C-alpha positions in Angstrom: 111.7 30.3 48.6 108.2 28.9 49.3 105.0 30.1 51.0 101.4 29.2 51.5 99.1 31.7 49.9 95.6 31.1 51.2 94.0 32.5 48.1 96.3 31.0 45.5 97.7 27.8 47.2 101.4 26.9 47.2 104.1 29.1 45.7 107.5 27.4 45.4 110.9 27.9 43.7 110.6 24.3 42.8 107.8 21.9 43.7 107.9 19.7 46.8 107.1 16.0 46.7 103.7 14.7 47.5 104.0 12.2 50.3 102.1 9.8 52.6 103.0 7.8 55.7 104.4 4.3 55.1 102.2 1.5 56.3 105.2 -0.5 57.5 105.3 -0.8 61.3 108.3 1.0 62.8 107.2 1.8 66.3 110.5 0.6 67.8 112.6 2.8 65.5 110.6 6.0 65.0 111.2 8.9 67.4 109.8 12.3 67.2 112.0 13.6 64.5 112.2 10.8 62.0 109.2 9.5 60.0 109.0 6.7 57.4 107.3 8.2 54.3 106.3 7.1 50.8 107.4 9.8 48.4 105.7 10.4 45.1 108.4 10.9 42.5 106.0 11.4 39.6 105.0 9.2 36.6 104.0 6.4 38.9 107.3 6.2 40.7 107.4 6.0 44.5 110.3 5.8 47.0 110.1 4.9 50.7 112.5 6.8 52.9 113.0 7.5 56.6 112.8 11.3 56.6 114.7 13.3 59.3 112.6 16.4 60.1 114.7 19.5 59.5 115.1 21.6 62.7 113.3 19.1 64.9 115.5 17.8 67.7 113.6 15.2 69.7 114.9 13.1 72.5 115.7 9.5 71.5 112.9 7.0 72.3 114.9 5.6 75.3 115.6 9.1 76.7 113.4 11.2 79.0 110.6 12.6 76.9 111.4 10.4 73.9 108.2 8.3 74.0 106.0 11.4 74.6 107.5 13.2 71.6 107.1 10.1 69.4 103.5 9.8 70.4 102.8 13.4 69.8 104.4 13.3 66.3 102.3 10.2 65.5 99.2 12.0 66.7 99.9 15.1 64.6 100.6 13.1 61.5 97.5 10.9 62.0 95.3 13.9 62.3 96.5 15.1 58.9 95.9 11.6 57.4 92.4 11.6 58.9 91.5 14.9 57.2 92.9 13.7 53.9 91.1 10.4 54.1 87.8 12.2 54.7 88.4 14.2 51.5 89.7 11.1 49.6 93.2 12.6 49.1 95.8 9.9 48.6 98.8 12.2 49.4 98.1 14.2 52.6 101.6 15.7 52.9 104.0 17.9 50.9 107.7 17.2 51.6 110.5 19.7 50.8 113.9 18.1 51.1 117.3 19.7 51.6 120.7 18.0 51.2 122.8 18.0 54.4 126.3 19.1 53.5 127.8 19.4 57.0 129.0 16.5 59.0 128.8 16.4 62.8 132.1 16.2 64.7 133.6 12.7 64.7 131.2 11.5 61.9 132.3 10.2 58.5 129.7 10.0 55.8 129.9 7.9 52.6 126.4 8.7 51.5 124.2 11.7 50.7 121.8 12.6 53.5 118.6 14.7 53.2 116.4 16.3 55.8 112.9 17.4 55.1 110.2 19.9 56.0 106.7 18.3 56.2 103.6 20.2 55.4 99.9 19.4 55.7 98.6 19.6 52.1 95.2 20.9 53.2 96.2 23.7 55.5 99.8 24.5 54.7 100.8 24.0 58.3 104.5 23.2 58.7 104.5 20.1 60.9 108.1 20.5 61.8 107.2 23.8 63.6 104.3 22.1 65.4 106.5 19.3 66.7 109.4 21.6 67.6 107.0 23.8 69.6 105.8 20.8 71.6 109.4 19.9 72.4 110.3 23.5 73.3 107.3 23.5 75.8 109.0 20.7 77.7 112.5 22.1 78.6 112.9 19.4 81.2 113.5 16.8 78.4 116.5 18.7 77.1 115.9 18.2 73.4 117.7 15.7 71.2 121.0 15.5 69.4 121.6 18.8 67.5 119.4 20.9 69.8 120.9 24.2 71.1 121.0 22.8 74.7 122.7 19.6 73.6 125.2 21.5 71.6 126.0 23.8 74.6 126.4 20.8 76.9 128.8 19.0 74.5 131.0 22.1 74.1 
């Protein structure tokens, strides 16, 4: 599928999108598993989208642990942006998207939804994994919608 090769760079079945954080303020809407990104579509085209991070199940901002995960996610992303800025890179992230085909119980969808895996361009680090590990280290928060614990509690 894809992999980071330290000697040869990125190897993908198909290329990911270059991306950067949007400069629109969204502090009241962002939680630890959704990020507003500007996506480079090539040939000068850009699209701004709220990206739901694949496999990251953060508590909502108003739930126990929600503000902490949101701050941690912002910190992780800001560190990547700082490194990119120091090296004069305009696009600090790579974004691989996947179309969601399943629908949660009781949900109707009239639009196509995508989730994404976000990578630091300079190191190849999967930021989804970093954020998920932080959430997993705090079992007292219980995770967010879609997490294994939440799924078990909801039957």
